N, C-alpha and C positions, 0 to 999 in steps of 0.2 A: 504494500500500500504506500502511496505517496500523495502528497498534496498537489492539487492542480496548479501548475505554474504556467502562466500565459506569456507569450511573446508580446512585445510592445503593441503591435498592430491588433492582436487579439484583445488585449486590454482596452485599446481604443474602441473596439467594437462594443465591448461591455459598457464602457462609459457613454458611447453614442446611444446605445439602447436605453440606458438609465436616463440620459438627458431627454430622450423622446418621451419616456413615461412621465418625467417631471413636467413636460409641456402638455401632458394630457393625451399623448398618442399611445394608446394601450395595445395597439396591434401593429407590429412593425416587421419588416423583412430585414434579416441580417444577411446581406449579400457578401459572399467572399468566393474566390476561385476554388475549384476542386483542389484539395490538398492543403488548403489554408488553415484547417483546424476548426471548422464550424462546430463539430461535435465536442472538441476540447472546450470551446467557449461555452457551449451549453452545459457541459459537466461542471465548469466553474460556477455558472449561474445557478444550476441545480443545487450545488453544494451550499451556496449562499442562501438559497430559498429554504433548504433543509434546516440550516442554522436558525432561520427565523420561524421554523415550524409551519411553513407554508406547504400546502398540498400542491403537487406539480405533476403534469403529464409530459411525456416525451413521445409524440405520435410518429410512427414510421409507416411507410406504405408497402414495405417488403419484409417478408418473414426473416430473411437473413439479417436485416438491420436490427431486429429485436435483440438477437444474441450478441451482435457486435456492440450495440449500445450498452447492453447489460454488462458485458465484459469490461468495457471502458469504465463504467461506473464502479465495478468491482476493483479495478486497478487503483482507483482513488479512495476506496473504502466508503463509498456513498451508498447508504442503505436504500434498497428499492425493491419493488415487486414487478411482475410482468403480467400484463393483461393480454393473453394470447391463448387460444383454445389448447388445452392440455399441457400447457407449459409447466415445467417442474418448479418454476420460481413464482407461482401464484402466491402472493402475499398481500392481500388487500389492505392490511393494516399499515403498510408502509406509506409514508407521505409522498414518495416519488414512485411513479408508475411508468414503465416503458410499455407502450401500447401498440399493438397491431391495429392499424386503421380498420382492417376488415373485421376483426373481433369487436371493436367498438361499435361498428355499424350494426352488428347483429345483437349485441348485448346492451347497447346504450352507453353513452359517455358520462362519466362521473361529473356531476354538476358542482361539487364542492371544492373547486380548485382555484388557486390564486395565480398560477403561472402555467402556461402551455407552450411547449416547443413543438413545432411541426417540421420534421425533417423532410427534405425534398418538397418544400412548400409549393413549388410550381406544379406538382401533381395534385391538383385540386379534386377532392372527392366530395360529392354532394352532401352527405350526412356530416362529414367533418366540417365542411365549409358552413353549413347551416349552424352547427354548434358554435364555430368561431364567431359567426355574425351575431349570435345571441348571448354569448358569455360576457361577463364583466371582468374576466381574468385578463392578466397581461399575456399577450400572445406574441411569440417570436417565431417567425417563419424562417427557416434556414434554407438557402438555395444559392447556387452559383448563377442561375438563369431565371430571374424573376420576370419573365416575359409572357407568361400564360394569360390568355384573354380572361378578363374578369378578376385577376389577382388584386387589382386596385379597389375592388368592391369589398374586400376583406381587410386588407392592410392599408393603414393610413400614413405610413412612413417607411423610410428605408435607411439603413445604416450600411455604408460601403466605404471602408477605409483603406483598401489596398487593391492592387491589380496583380494579375499573373506575372506580368513583366517585372513589377517591383519585387515580387517574391523570388523570381529567378535571379534578379540582380543581387539580392541579398543572400543568395545561396540556400534558401528554404525549399525551392523547387528546382528541378532540372529539366 
């Protein structure tokens, strides 16, 4: 287990999202290139939410991402459960839940949450989108490509602090 340590541009993303919330923008896109560490940023923010005893969801649209995200949270010692049919990590008492969008669509989405992360936010699913439009929770959509038609009807702001070229120049990507 280790603490989530962010690079400067990742921390700038966190600060940008916090500034948006402070301005009243409760649903924001966090845009960053593939490989920039959007999941790391989310882990940091989930850790912070957990310290504040906030209930949080991390919604993914592919089954493989459930386990990848859960493993990342484990790496940082962040307690969580998984909402996915038949998953061994079903722990509804945990404040943080990694959720399969497909399972949420069948079972319903927990309403008592303060923070929601949507991985691959450009893959808009109707029931998830309906929930996002109706919730008072802070919503952070993670994507490298926020160009899906209708995405602006859900998210009212965007944080974008780096580019692929900048990350290559700094040696973070090749």
